[in-house]
C-alpha positions as CSV (number, residue, x, y, z in Angstrom):
1,M,0.4,1.5,12.6
2,N,0.4,5.0,13.8
3,W,-0.8,6.9,10.8
4,F,-1.2,10.3,12.5
5,R,2.0,12.4,13.1
6,R,2.8,13.0,16.7
7,R,0.2,15.3,18.7
8,A,0.3,17.1,21.9
9,A,-0.5,14.7,24.9
10,N,-3.6,16.5,25.8
11,V,-5.2,16.5,22.2
12,P,-7.8,13.7,21.8
13,A,-7.1,11.2,19.1
14,V,-9.0,11.2,15.9
15,R,-10.5,7.7,15.4
16,H,-9.6,6.1,12.3
17,A,-9.4,2.8,10.7
18,A,-7.5,1.3,7.7
19,V,-10.3,0.0,5.4
20,A,-8.0,-1.2,2.6
21,P,-4.2,-1.4,2.0
22,H,-2.8,2.3,2.3
23,I,-6.7,3.6,2.7
24,L,-7.9,5.0,5.9
25,R,-11.4,6.0,7.1
26,L,-12.2,8.5,9.9
27,A,-14.8,7.0,12.2
28,T,-16.2,10.4,13.0
29,P,-15.1,13.8,11.4
30,P,-13.1,16.1,13.4
31,A,-14.1,19.4,14.1
32,A,-12.3,20.8,11.1
33,V,-10.2,19.3,8.3
34,Y,-7.5,21.5,6.6
35,A,-6.3,19.9,3.3
36,V,-3.0,21.3,2.1
37,G,-1.8,21.0,-1.6
38,D,1.6,20.1,-2.8
39,V,4.4,21.6,-0.7
40,H,7.3,20.6,-3.0
41,G,10.1,21.4,-0.5
42,Q,8.9,25.0,0.2
43,L,9.2,24.9,4.0
44,A,8.8,28.5,4.4
45,L,5.5,28.6,2.4
46,Y,4.2,25.6,4.6
47,E,5.3,27.3,7.9
48,A,3.3,30.5,6.8
49,L,0.2,28.5,5.8
50,E,0.3,26.4,9.0
51,A,0.4,29.7,11.0
52,Q,-2.7,30.8,9.2
53,I,-4.5,27.3,9.7
54,V,-3.7,27.7,13.5
55,A,-5.0,31.1,13.7
56,D,-8.2,30.1,11.8
57,G,-8.8,27.0,14.1
58,A,-8.5,28.9,17.2
59,A,-11.9,29.7,17.3
60,I,-13.1,26.1,16.3
61,A,-13.8,24.0,19.3
62,G,-12.5,20.5,19.4
63,V,-9.5,18.6,17.7
64,K,-8.6,19.7,14.2
65,L,-6.9,17.7,11.5
66,I,-4.3,18.8,8.8
67,V,-4.3,16.5,5.8
68,M,-1.3,16.8,3.6
69,L,-2.2,15.7,0.1
70,G,1.3,14.5,-0.8
71,D,4.2,15.9,-3.0
72,L,5.8,17.3,0.2
73,I,9.2,16.9,-1.6
74,D,11.2,17.5,-4.8
75,R,11.8,20.6,-6.9
76,G,11.9,23.0,-4.0
77,P,15.0,23.8,-1.8
78,D,14.2,22.2,1.6
79,S,12.5,18.8,1.3
80,A,14.5,17.4,4.1
81,G,13.2,20.3,6.3
82,V,9.5,19.7,5.2
83,V,9.8,16.0,6.1
84,A,11.5,16.9,9.4
85,R,8.5,19.2,10.1
86,M,5.8,16.5,9.3
87,L,7.6,14.2,11.9
88,A,7.6,16.9,14.5
89,P,4.5,17.5,16.9
90,A,1.4,19.1,15.1
91,P,0.4,22.5,16.5
92,Q,-1.6,22.6,19.8
93,G,-5.1,21.4,19.1
94,F,-4.2,19.6,15.8
95,Q,-3.3,16.4,14.5
96,R,-1.6,16.0,11.0
97,L,-2.1,13.2,8.6
98,V,0.3,12.9,5.7
99,L,-0.8,11.1,2.4
100,S,1.8,9.9,0.0
101,G,2.3,11.7,-3.5
102,N,4.1,10.2,-6.5
103,H,7.2,12.1,-5.6
104,E,7.4,10.6,-2.0
105,W,6.8,7.1,-3.8
106,M,9.6,7.9,-6.5
107,F,12.0,9.0,-3.7
108,L,11.3,5.8,-1.8
109,Q,12.2,3.6,-4.7
110,F,15.2,5.5,-5.4
111,L,16.5,4.9,-1.8
112,R,15.6,1.3,-2.1
113,D,17.4,0.8,-5.4
114,P,19.1,3.8,-7.0
115,A,20.3,2.1,-9.9
116,R,17.0,1.4,-11.3
117,H,15.3,4.7,-10.4
118,L,17.8,7.3,-11.5
119,E,15.1,9.1,-13.5
120,W,13.8,10.4,-10.4
121,L,16.9,12.9,-10.2
122,T,15.4,14.6,-13.2
123,C,12.0,15.1,-11.5
124,G,13.3,17.2,-8.7
125,G,15.3,14.5,-7.0
126,L,18.7,16.6,-7.3
127,E,17.1,19.3,-5.3
128,T,15.9,16.9,-2.6
129,L,19.4,15.2,-2.3
130,R,20.8,18.7,-2.1
131,S,18.5,19.4,0.9
132,Y,20.0,16.4,2.6
133,G,23.5,17.5,2.0
134,I,24.2,15.3,-1.0
135,A,25.3,17.7,-4.0
136,I,25.6,16.1,-7.5
137,V,27.4,18.6,-9.6
138,P,26.4,18.9,-13.4
139,D,29.2,17.0,-14.8
140,E,29.0,14.1,-12.4
141,D,27.5,10.7,-13.4
142,P,25.7,9.3,-10.4
143,A,25.4,6.0,-12.2
144,A,29.2,5.8,-12.4
145,D,29.6,4.5,-8.8
146,I,26.4,3.1,-7.4
147,A,28.1,1.8,-4.2
148,L,29.3,5.3,-3.5
149,L,25.8,6.8,-4.1
150,K,24.3,4.2,-1.7
151,H,26.9,5.0,0.9
152,R,26.1,8.9,0.6
153,L,22.5,8.2,0.9
154,A,23.0,5.9,4.0
155,L,24.9,8.5,5.7
156,S,22.7,11.5,4.8
157,V,19.0,10.3,4.8
158,P,17.9,9.6,8.3
159,Q,16.2,6.3,9.1
160,A,13.2,8.2,10.6
161,H,12.6,9.9,7.3
162,R,12.9,6.5,5.5
163,Q,10.4,4.9,7.7
164,F,8.0,8.0,7.3
165,L,8.0,7.7,3.4
166,A,7.5,3.8,3.6
167,T,4.4,4.1,5.8
168,L,2.4,6.8,4.4
169,A,-1.2,6.2,3.4
170,F,-2.4,6.7,0.0
171,G,-6.0,7.7,0.5
172,L,-8.4,9.0,3.2
173,E,-12.2,8.6,3.5
174,M,-14.4,11.1,5.4
175,G,-18.1,11.3,5.0
176,R,-18.8,12.2,1.4
177,Y,-15.1,13.5,0.9
178,R,-12.2,11.4,-0.6
179,F,-8.7,12.6,-0.1
180,A,-5.8,11.5,-2.3
181,H,-2.8,13.1,-4.1
182,A,-3.9,12.7,-7.6
183,G,-7.1,10.5,-8.2
184,Y,-9.7,8.3,-6.5
185,D,-12.3,6.3,-8.3
186,T,-15.4,7.3,-6.4
187,G,-17.3,4.7,-8.1
188,R,-15.3,1.8,-6.4
189,T,-14.9,0.9,-2.8
190,A,-11.7,1.5,-1.0
191,A,-10.5,-2.2,-1.5
192,A,-11.0,-1.7,-5.3
193,Q,-8.9,1.4,-5.6
194,D,-5.7,1.3,-7.8
195,P,-2.6,2.8,-6.2
196,Q,-1.5,3.9,-9.6
197,T,-4.6,6.2,-9.7
198,L,-4.2,7.5,-6.2
199,L,-0.6,8.5,-6.8
200,W,-0.6,9.5,-10.5
201,G,-4.1,10.0,-11.6
202,P,-6.0,10.7,-13.7
203,R,-9.4,11.6,-12.0
204,P,-11.9,8.9,-13.2
205,V,-14.6,10.0,-15.6
206,G,-18.3,9.2,-14.7
207,A,-17.5,9.0,-10.8
208,E,-20.1,8.6,-8.2
209,Q,-21.9,12.0,-8.0
210,A,-22.4,12.1,-4.2
211,L,-18.7,12.1,-3.4
212,T,-16.1,14.9,-3.8
213,L,-12.5,14.2,-4.4
214,V,-9.9,16.7,-2.7
215,H,-6.6,16.4,-4.4
216,G,-3.4,18.0,-5.7
217,H,-0.8,16.7,-8.3
218,V,-2.0,18.7,-11.3
219,P,-1.2,22.6,-10.9
220,V,-3.9,25.0,-11.4
221,P,-3.9,28.8,-11.3
222,E,-6.4,29.0,-8.5
223,V,-8.1,26.4,-6.1
224,Q,-10.8,24.8,-8.2
225,Q,-14.1,23.6,-6.7
226,T,-16.8,21.6,-8.2
227,S,-19.3,19.3,-6.6
228,Q,-17.1,16.3,-7.5
229,T,-13.5,17.6,-7.3
230,I,-11.5,20.2,-5.4
231,A,-8.0,20.7,-6.8
232,L,-5.3,22.4,-4.4
233,D,-2.0,22.3,-6.3
234,L,-1.1,25.8,-6.8
235,G,2.5,24.9,-8.3
236,S,4.1,26.4,-5.0
237,Y,7.8,25.6,-6.3
238,R,7.2,27.9,-9.4
239,T,4.6,30.4,-8.1
240,G,5.3,30.8,-4.4
241,R,1.7,30.0,-3.7
242,L,0.2,27.4,-1.4
243,A,-3.3,26.6,-0.4
244,A,-5.3,24.8,2.1
245,L,-9.1,24.1,2.3
246,R,-11.1,24.0,5.4
247,I,-13.9,21.4,5.8
248,L,-16.0,21.8,8.8
249,S,-17.5,18.7,10.5
250,D,-21.0,19.7,9.5
251,D,-20.0,19.5,5.9
252,A,-18.6,16.0,6.0
253,N,-22.0,14.4,4.9
254,A,-23.8,17.6,3.8
255,S,-24.9,18.3,0.2
256,P,-22.2,19.7,-2.0
257,S,-24.7,22.8,-2.5
258,V,-24.7,23.7,1.2
259,S,-20.9,23.1,1.9
260,S,-19.0,26.2,3.5
261,H,-15.6,25.5,2.4
262,K,-12.9,28.2,3.2
263,V,-9.7,28.7,1.2
264,L,-6.5,29.6,3.1
265,L,-3.7,30.9,0.9
266,V,0.0,32.1,1.3
267,D,1.1,34.1,-1.7
268,S,4.7,35.2,-1.9
269,A,7.4,36.2,-4.6
270,P,8.4,32.9,-6.2
271,P,11.2,31.7,-4.0
272,H,12.7,29.0,-6.2
273,F,12.7,28.1,-9.9
274,T,13.7,24.8,-11.8
């Protein structure tokens, strides 16, 4: 399975392996990893942050990897555009790996069986459908005609987007770092991870001290870094702020006390409220 989004033909592949269902491990660290917090349909914010990432990576030799920490969709105005951007080639010199968040999982369940998963519409799903050209008006009951709803979904949500959602990894291991949308039990092996924890959390208590979890899911006012966790969800759809964390290859197995992380930030006026 091709877990990485398309790359330029002359960019070497980052070697990786699936070490458990939905969990990948990088064989060797790339020159730099840029982990990106929850985008939530804010395509313009992501484009601005990606431009910062490209500019920052220009001075770093070797292939760089952008890791999306999930929740690309819902709440914001252009989820369809964000998914399309993820399916497009990564910038020159970069590869892109997208992890699933709970919102991608909810959307996928809705696409498979909308009648059983209508609650997703109240979690930002209405905005996502609108980005695909499906407008559900305030007095409309989507449960009243499920056959019609399925027909609208079949016409409007491309098969490539459905396949993208269905094949996302839930977690990534690289040296002492673990990447997941919400949580990762760093005291357990990859094979013993619970998908519920990876997508929904919470972060386990009493986790392995030598490992660091990089995650999103729970909004924080600023990027929060400790030796065990790094939180990158800045609530983009409410705040107009989106962050990325740079981890250089030398940091992959270094002690937390000597890591040289760099935070990249886009800060704009709030573009969208729900």
